[in-house]
C-alpha distance (Angstrom), angle and dihedral (degrees) to the residues before:
residue distance angle dihedral
M1 . . .
T2 3.80 . .
L3 3.79 90.9 .
Q4 3.80 92.7 51.4
F5 3.79 91.4 47.6
A6 3.78 90.2 50.2
R7 3.79 90.8 52.8
V8 3.80 92.1 49.3
W9 3.77 90.4 47.8
S10 3.79 90.3 49.1
L11 3.81 90.9 53.8
W12 3.80 91.1 46.7
A13 3.78 91.9 50.7
R14 3.78 90.4 50.0
Y15 3.80 100.2 44.5
G16 3.82 104.4 20.4
H17 3.79 94.2 94.0
W18 3.81 89.5 58.3
L19 3.80 94.2 60.2
W20 3.79 94.1 87.8
L21 3.80 91.2 55.6
I22 3.79 92.1 46.9
A23 3.82 91.9 49.6
V24 3.83 94.5 46.6
V25 3.82 94.0 47.4
T26 3.81 91.6 47.4
V27 3.83 94.0 50.5
V28 3.81 94.3 43.1
S29 3.81 92.9 47.8
G30 3.80 92.5 50.5
G31 3.81 93.0 44.5
V32 3.80 95.0 49.2
S33 3.80 91.2 47.3
Y34 3.82 91.0 50.6
A35 3.80 93.1 50.3
V36 3.80 94.2 46.3
S37 3.81 93.1 45.9
R38 3.81 91.8 51.2
S39 3.80 90.9 52.1
I40 3.81 95.4 53.4
P41 3.85 116.0 92.3
P42 3.81 111.5 -116.6
E43 3.80 120.5 -103.3
Y44 3.82 122.8 -149.1
R45 3.80 127.0 -154.7
A46 3.81 125.8 -151.0
V47 3.81 119.6 -169.9
A48 3.82 129.8 -158.0
T49 3.81 123.3 -175.8
L50 3.81 128.2 -144.4
L51 3.81 128.8 -162.5
V52 3.80 113.9 -145.4
N53 3.83 114.9 -156.5
Q54 3.79 118.7 -174.4
V55 3.80 111.7 -137.3
Q56 3.80 104.8 -103.5
G57 3.76 127.6 -132.6
S58 3.75 124.2 -102.3
G59 3.82 90.5 -89.2
G60 3.77 88.9 80.4
G61 3.85 100.1 -136.2
A62 3.79 125.1 97.3
S63 3.80 108.7 -109.1
Y64 3.80 127.5 -158.1
T65 3.81 88.5 -104.1
D66 3.81 90.1 54.5
I67 3.81 90.9 52.5
M68 3.81 93.9 47.9
T69 3.80 90.2 47.7
S70 3.79 89.3 51.4
E71 3.80 90.3 54.6
R72 3.79 90.7 51.4
L73 3.79 90.3 47.2
A74 3.79 88.8 51.9
R75 3.79 90.2 58.3
T76 3.80 91.4 44.9
Y77 3.79 93.1 48.9
G78 3.77 88.7 48.8
E79 3.79 89.4 62.4
L80 3.82 94.8 42.0
M81 3.81 92.9 55.1
R82 3.79 89.7 65.0
K83 3.79 94.5 50.4
R84 3.81 127.9 105.1
P85 3.86 101.4 -96.2
V86 3.81 93.9 58.1
L87 3.80 94.2 39.1
E88 3.81 94.7 49.6
K89 3.79 93.5 50.8
T90 3.83 90.9 46.6
I91 3.81 91.8 51.1
T92 3.82 91.0 48.1
E93 3.80 95.3 47.0
L94 3.82 95.2 47.1
Q95 3.83 94.1 34.4
L96 3.79 92.2 -129.1
A97 3.79 120.4 -176.3
T98 3.78 94.6 -137.0
T99 3.79 142.2 90.1
N100 3.79 130.1 -110.0
E101 3.79 91.5 -105.7
Q102 3.79 94.0 49.7
L103 3.80 92.3 48.0
A104 3.81 92.0 47.3
R105 3.81 90.2 56.2
T106 3.82 90.6 58.6
I107 3.82 93.5 51.0
E108 3.79 123.3 80.7
V109 3.80 119.3 -174.2
R110 3.79 116.1 -169.7
P111 3.84 129.4 172.9
V112 3.79 112.3 -134.5
R113 3.81 107.4 -118.6
D114 3.84 116.2 -104.4
T115 3.83 92.3 2.3
Q116 3.80 138.6 88.3
L117 3.81 91.2 -120.2
V118 3.79 127.5 113.5
T119 3.81 122.5 -166.2
V120 3.79 120.3 -150.6
S121 3.81 112.2 -158.8
V122 3.80 123.6 -171.4
E123 3.78 124.4 -172.3
N124 3.79 122.4 -157.9
R125 3.76 138.5 148.6
D126 3.83 88.4 -120.0
P127 3.85 108.4 67.4
R128 3.82 93.1 -158.9
L129 3.77 92.8 50.5
A130 3.79 91.0 48.4
A131 3.83 90.0 57.8
D132 3.83 92.4 45.0
I133 3.81 92.1 51.6
A134 3.80 92.8 48.4
N135 3.81 93.3 49.7
T136 3.80 93.6 43.9
V137 3.79 93.2 50.1
V138 3.80 90.4 50.5
R139 3.81 94.4 45.3
T140 3.80 92.5 47.3
F141 3.76 93.2 48.7
I142 3.82 93.4 48.4
A143 3.81 90.4 51.8
Q144 3.78 91.6 50.3
V145 3.80 93.0 49.5
V146 3.81 92.7 48.9
D147 3.83 92.6 47.0
E148 3.77 91.4 49.5
Q149 3.81 95.0 49.1
L150 3.81 93.6 44.4
G151 3.79 91.1 47.6
Q152 3.79 90.2 58.8
T153 3.85 91.2 60.7
T154 3.80 99.4 41.5
S155 3.82 98.6 86.7
T156 3.82 92.1 42.6
K157 3.79 90.5 50.8
Q158 3.79 92.1 51.7
V159 3.81 92.8 52.1
L160 3.79 90.1 47.0
Q161 3.82 91.8 52.8
Q162 3.81 90.7 50.3
Q163 3.80 90.7 52.0
I164 3.81 91.4 49.5
A165 3.81 91.2 50.9
E166 3.80 91.2 49.2
M167 3.81 91.2 48.9
E168 3.81 90.9 50.4
R169 3.82 89.3 52.7
Q170 3.79 92.3 50.5
I171 3.81 92.3 47.4
R172 3.82 90.8 51.7
G173 3.82 90.4 47.7
A174 3.81 92.6 51.5
T175 3.82 91.5 46.4
D176 3.81 93.2 49.4
G177 3.82 91.4 47.1
M178 3.78 91.4 53.4
E179 3.83 90.9 51.4
R180 3.79 91.7 51.8
E181 3.79 93.0 49.3
R182 3.80 91.9 49.1
R183 3.80 90.6 54.1
A184 3.78 92.0 47.0
G185 3.81 93.6 51.5
G186 3.77 124.1 -173.2
E187 3.79 136.1 112.2
Q188 3.80 95.2 -76.0
S189 3.82 91.1 50.4
A190 3.80 90.7 55.7
S191 3.81 90.3 54.0
R192 3.80 92.3 49.6
I193 3.82 91.2 46.8
A194 3.82 90.0 56.4
V195 3.81 90.8 52.5
L196 3.78 91.7 47.3
Q197 3.83 91.3 49.3
S198 3.83 89.8 53.9
D199 3.79 91.5 49.6
L200 3.79 90.7 46.4
G201 3.82 91.4 54.4
Q202 3.79 91.3 52.4
F203 3.81 91.5 46.2
Q204 3.80 91.7 50.7
A205 3.81 92.8 48.4
T206 3.80 91.1 50.3
F207 3.78 90.3 45.8
A208 3.82 91.3 52.7
Q209 3.82 90.7 50.5
L210 3.79 90.8 50.1
L211 3.81 90.4 50.8
R212 3.82 91.2 51.6
S213 3.80 89.3 50.2
Q214 3.79 89.4 50.9
Q215 3.79 91.4 50.9
E216 3.80 91.3 49.7
M217 3.81 89.5 49.0
T218 3.79 90.3 52.3
L219 3.81 90.6 48.0
S220 3.81 90.3 49.7
E221 3.79 90.2 52.4
T222 3.79 89.8 51.5
R223 3.79 91.2 50.3
A224 3.78 90.7 46.7
M225 3.79 88.6 55.5
N226 3.83 88.1 58.0
A227 3.82 98.0 39.3
V228 3.81 89.5 103.4
R229 3.75 121.2 19.3
L230 3.76 138.4 163.2
A231 3.79 110.7 -97.7
E232 3.81 96.8 178.7
A233 3.78 128.9 2.7
A234 3.79 121.5 -136.1
I235 3.79 117.9 -102.9
E236 3.76 129.8 -159.5
P237 3.84 107.9 -84.3
A238 3.78 117.4 -126.6
L239 3.83 99.3 -158.2
P240 3.81 130.7 43.5
V241 3.79 119.6 -113.9
R242 3.77 92.0 -145.1
P243 2.88 151.0 69.0
Q244 3.81 94.4 27.9
V245 3.77 96.9 -165.8
G246 3.80 98.8 -171.1
L247 3.79 95.3 44.5
N248 3.80 92.9 45.0
T249 3.80 91.1 50.9
I250 3.80 93.4 49.8
V251 3.81 93.7 45.1
A252 3.79 92.4 47.8
A253 3.80 91.3 49.4
I254 3.81 91.2 49.6
V255 3.81 91.5 47.1
G256 3.79 90.0 49.9
L257 3.79 90.3 49.1
I258 3.79 91.7 49.8
L259 3.79 93.9 46.2
A260 3.79 93.1 48.5
A261 3.78 93.0 46.2
G262 3.80 90.6 44.7
F263 3.78 90.8 51.8
A264 3.80 90.4 51.2
V265 3.79 91.9 48.9
L266 3.80 91.4 46.1
V267 3.77 91.8 52.6
E268 3.80 92.7 46.9
Y269 3.77 95.6 42.8
I270 3.78 103.2 36.0
D271 3.78 83.3 117.7
D272 3.81 104.6 64.4
T273 3.78 97.7 -172.6
V274 3.79 114.4 142.9
R275 3.79 107.7 -111.5
T276 3.82 107.8 153.4
P277 3.82 139.5 35.8
E278 3.78 88.3 -109.7
A279 3.80 90.2 57.2
V280 3.80 90.4 49.5
E281 3.80 93.2 51.9
S282 3.80 92.6 43.0
A283 3.80 92.8 51.4
T284 3.79 100.0 40.8
G285 3.79 111.1 5.6
L286 3.81 88.6 -120.0
H287 3.80 124.3 132.1
T288 3.77 122.9 -119.7
L289 3.78 109.0 -119.2
G290 3.78 96.3 -173.0
A291 3.79 147.3 -12.9
V292 3.79 119.2 -137.6
A293 3.78 122.4 -168.4
L294 3.78 121.1 -129.8
V295 3.80 108.1 -81.1
P296 3.82 107.4 -132.7
E297 3.78 122.4 -141.1
T298 3.77 117.6 -102.7
D299 3.76 129.9 -143.8
S300 3.77 90.3 -106.2
I301 3.78 95.2 63.0
P302 3.82 108.8 20.5
G303 3.78 111.5 175.9
S304 3.79 91.6 -3.7
D305 3.78 123.0 143.6
R306 3.81 89.7 -144.7
L307 3.79 110.4 120.4
R308 3.81 120.2 -112.7
L309 3.80 112.7 -118.0
V310 3.80 93.8 -160.5
A311 3.78 93.5 154.8
D312 3.82 87.1 71.2
T313 3.80 105.6 27.0
E314 3.84 96.5 39.5
A315 3.80 101.3 26.7
K316 3.82 94.5 160.7
S317 3.76 96.8 47.4
P318 3.81 122.7 111.6
V319 3.80 89.5 -113.3
A320 3.79 92.1 54.4
E321 3.80 89.6 49.9
S322 3.81 90.0 52.4
F323 3.82 88.7 59.3
R324 3.80 90.1 52.3
I325 3.81 88.1 52.2
L326 3.78 88.1 51.6
R327 3.80 89.9 51.1
T328 3.81 91.0 53.6
N329 3.80 93.0 47.0
V330 3.79 92.9 50.8
E331 3.79 89.6 52.3
F332 3.81 90.5 50.9
A333 3.82 91.8 46.4
Q334 3.81 90.2 61.6
V335 3.77 102.6 43.9
D336 3.80 94.5 132.0
R337 3.79 96.6 50.6
A338 3.77 136.8 14.1
C339 3.79 118.2 -100.3
R340 3.81 104.5 -142.3
K341 3.83 97.2 156.3
L342 3.80 115.7 46.6
M343 3.80 123.5 -177.9
I344 3.82 120.4 -158.4
T345 3.78 118.6 -163.4
S346 3.82 141.2 148.5
P347 3.80 137.0 -146.7
S348 3.81 95.8 -111.9
Q349 3.77 143.2 2.6
G350 3.79 121.4 -71.4
E351 3.80 99.6 26.0
G352 3.80 94.0 119.8
K353 3.80 102.2 -106.8
S354 3.81 93.0 142.5
T355 3.81 90.9 49.6
I356 3.80 89.1 52.0
A357 3.80 91.5 46.2
V358 3.83 94.1 51.2
N359 3.78 96.2 45.7
F360 3.80 94.0 41.3
A361 3.80 89.4 52.1
A362 3.80 89.0 50.2
V363 3.82 96.0 52.4
V364 3.81 91.9 46.1
A365 3.80 89.5 50.8
Q366 3.79 90.0 48.1
A367 3.80 87.6 56.8
G368 3.82 88.8 64.1
K369 3.81 100.5 -98.6
R370 3.79 123.5 129.9
V371 3.79 104.5 -116.1
L372 3.80 130.4 -172.1
L373 3.81 117.8 -163.1
V374 3.83 113.2 -159.7
D375 3.81 122.1 -166.1
C376 3.82 101.0 -141.2
D377 3.79 93.6 168.9
L378 3.79 96.1 107.0
R379 3.80 91.6 171.3
R380 3.81 103.9 51.5
P381 3.82 107.4 9.3
S382 3.81 117.9 -172.6
L383 3.81 110.6 167.3
H384 3.81 93.2 87.8
R385 3.82 89.6 62.7
T386 3.79 92.0 51.1
F387 3.80 92.5 54.6
R388 3.83 93.6 32.7
W389 3.78 94.1 -124.3
E390 3.77 132.1 142.2
N391 3.78 112.0 -103.3
Q392 3.78 97.0 -141.8
Q393 3.80 99.4 119.1
G394 3.76 131.3 27.9
L395 3.77 144.9 101.5
T396 3.81 94.7 -18.1
N397 3.80 91.7 58.6
L398 3.79 90.6 46.8
L399 3.80 92.0 53.0
V400 3.80 99.2 40.6
R401 3.81 96.5 43.9
G402 3.75 108.9 46.8
T403 3.79 91.4 -170.6
I404 3.81 94.6 65.9
D405 3.80 114.9 99.5
W406 3.79 117.2 -132.8
H407 3.80 90.2 -124.8
A408 3.80 88.7 67.9
V409 3.82 93.4 62.0
T410 3.82 98.9 36.0
R411 3.81 118.8 100.3
Q412 3.77 130.2 -166.4
S413 3.80 114.2 -129.5
A414 3.79 126.3 -146.4
I415 3.79 88.2 -100.5
P416 3.81 111.6 86.1
N417 3.82 115.1 -112.3
L418 3.82 92.6 12.9
S419 3.80 117.0 115.3
V420 3.80 125.5 177.6
I421 3.80 136.4 -154.3
L422 3.78 111.4 -164.4
S423 3.79 123.3 -147.6
G424 3.78 95.5 -108.3
P425 3.83 122.5 -154.0
V426 3.81 115.1 -7.9
P427 3.84 106.8 -103.5
P428 3.83 126.0 -147.5
N429 3.81 92.1 -125.1
P430 3.83 110.3 40.9
S431 3.83 96.1 157.9
E432 3.80 93.3 52.2
L433 3.80 92.3 49.8
L434 3.79 94.5 46.9
G435 3.80 92.7 45.4
S436 3.80 94.3 49.5
S437 3.79 125.6 108.6
R438 3.81 87.2 -120.8
F439 3.82 89.9 64.7
A440 3.81 92.0 50.3
S441 3.78 93.1 49.0
V442 3.82 92.0 47.2
I443 3.81 92.3 51.4
D444 3.81 91.2 47.0
E445 3.80 89.9 51.4
L446 3.80 91.2 49.0
A447 3.80 91.1 48.7
S448 3.80 89.4 55.9
E449 3.82 89.9 55.6
F450 3.82 99.9 43.9
D451 3.77 135.0 46.2
L452 3.80 91.2 -129.3
V453 3.81 133.6 12.8
I454 3.82 113.9 -161.9
L455 3.81 117.2 -160.6
D456 3.81 115.3 -156.4
T457 3.84 103.5 -157.5
P458 3.83 137.2 -178.4
P459 3.83 121.7 -96.2
T460 3.80 115.8 -72.5
I461 3.80 99.3 -133.0
A462 3.79 95.9 47.7
V463 3.81 100.1 51.5
S464 3.80 140.1 6.7
D465 3.82 95.5 -121.2
P466 3.84 96.6 101.3
M467 3.83 91.6 51.0
V468 3.80 93.4 55.2
M469 3.82 90.9 46.6
A470 3.82 96.3 45.0
P471 3.83 96.9 83.8
V472 3.80 89.9 55.0
A473 3.81 94.2 57.8
D474 3.80 125.1 78.8
G475 3.78 90.1 -143.7
V476 3.81 141.8 4.6
I477 3.79 129.0 -143.8
V478 3.82 118.3 -161.1
V479 3.80 116.3 -150.5
V480 3.82 116.6 -155.3
D481 3.78 132.5 -175.2
A482 3.80 104.1 -118.7
G483 3.78 91.5 -148.7
R484 3.80 100.5 40.9
T485 3.80 115.2 25.7
S486 3.81 113.9 95.7
A487 3.78 123.9 -141.1
D488 3.81 90.7 -119.6
L489 3.79 91.9 54.1
L490 3.80 90.8 49.1
R491 3.81 91.2 49.9
R492 3.78 91.3 50.4
T493 3.79 89.1 50.6
R494 3.80 92.0 50.4
D495 3.80 92.1 47.5
S496 3.81 92.9 48.4
L497 3.79 92.4 50.1
Q498 3.79 94.2 45.5
R499 3.79 91.6 49.0
A500 3.80 87.3 53.3
G501 3.81 89.8 54.6
A502 3.80 97.5 -105.0
N503 3.80 123.0 159.1
V504 3.81 99.0 -135.1
L505 3.80 107.1 -157.6
G506 3.77 96.4 -174.5
V507 3.78 148.5 -77.3
V508 3.80 134.5 -67.3
L509 3.80 115.7 -148.6
N510 3.79 104.0 -142.8
K511 3.82 132.2 -171.4
L512 3.80 91.7 24.8
T513 3.80 111.3 -174.8
E514 3.77 134.6 178.7
R515 3.79 88.3 -101.1
S516 3.80 98.6 45.4
G517 3.80 96.1 44.5
A518 3.75 108.5 6.3
Y519 3.81 97.4 167.7
Y520 3.80 96.7 51.1
Y521 3.79 94.5 37.1
R522 3.79 93.3 52.1
Y523 3.79 96.9 49.3
Y524 3.76 92.7 40.2
Y525 3.78 92.4 60.1
A526 3.81 92.9 37.7
Y527 3.78 88.1 74.1
Y528 3.78 100.2 43.9
G529 3.79 96.8 35.5
E530 3.77 115.4 -168.8
D531 3.77 102.7 -59.3
Q532 3.79 90.5 132.3
H533 3.78 90.0 60.7
G534 3.75 100.3 43.2
G535 3.77 97.3 -88.1
K536 3.77 131.2 122.1
K537 3.78 116.5 -81.4
S538 3.81 117.7 -130.3
R539 3.80 118.8 -150.8
R540 3.78 99.1 174.2
R541 3.78 97.6 134.3
R542 3.77 147.0 -26.3
P543 3.84 111.3 -56.1
K544 3.76 111.6 -96.1
I545 3.77 91.5 -143.5
L546 3.82 85.9 71.6
R547 3.77 91.3 54.9
A548 3.78 91.0 44.6
L549 3.80 88.8 56.9
G550 3.79 93.6 43.1
I551 3.84 95.5 -109.8
G552 3.75 127.1 136.7
G553 3.78 116.2 -120.1
R554 3.74 134.9 -145.3
């Protein structure tokens, strides 16, 4: 409860002074929107609906092609209704004092998705006039469509009627001729009757075909009359569509609130460096496994690039305890399966990954496990300086010469249970060596001999070495500088590792200072006091940094 209250109080202290700006901007935005909306004349919208039916084929039923064609016609008709012929006739019929362009801007034609319907919307300050314009536009367009489709069949119908009349004349002539020949009698009459009967059969068949064509023409005209019809007429709207005074006021107030709050957040967070576990999880979704304070230089190694092995030399210091917390968190992070091969990397150079690797290896070894620390940074190795060894043989020799046994390049440190393999000579092709099957088999062999193999690797953004090594490791820890690493850089690191198939266990916040992580730094040292620097040690309660990281205390 105290921790949660402290977090709330921290947020209040950081953003409380922005509340006046947020409140003023919210009230002003809502008030201005209300005044402007009240001053705007109301606009009314009337809506008419058309049904577009594609003329069907002679089969009678509506096929899928007919329906799709009707949808396309609906979109086409939607454009035609806003063209000059329809607009001019509408203006003339309603005696509107406007131009075609002005009227077109008040009309919106929209096909209803997945239907054969088209809505015609008209906006006007006069609700009655809006309905009249919508209905007139629709009625005018329907008349034009019908006239156009009927006009296409007029000439064909006339020719067809002439052919029917001619066929009727020929049928009557053949019938009359047969009657005359029957009355005349004789052998020649019988021959002519047979010819006339043959002609009559052909004339009747042609006549029947012409009649069917006439019926189909009539049916087509009927369908053309119903190709476009009014599905729902527009009625006079009772309420305006705009301005919506209440909605505009609320939206403007919310926008003002968001803008003011966004400005406050932007000012406070213009620096996006990752400083807290919450920032890590927010940026990447990864958990923070540990937080390590900035390790100060000592008189013995001022300005040196030799790594501080505080877990051994200052075992009771707050920093050493933070590595023991990290050890516990890593164990909890791999409850389901054992983590025998652990890779430690960082987004960029100088974030302290090698320091974390050395001290983490030390605290694990102090817990009684057999640990092997491998310097896999074949470009800028550093572990040999920490242990003050010559870097003449190491991992490079083991990878290049397959005949060399790993015992030959493994050294025992002064810390019990902690063995080290240095990088060895810097090779010309580090990525190829680390991505080889030989490297994977060597690491697997080492993992079978030790309880934990820790791989100290180069930064992920600078080179590709960590990505080729990631699939070999059971887990990956990302070390970030709490005062320098940006959230974007950390996300890019996470994405690169995950694309390479890495199992990213979490993040270690390194070089924590009172400025970079004031809350965690303050409560971390409140527990341990300053006994390592001659001060008085306070043991009032469990360190809140442990609770902040989700770890049980002692």
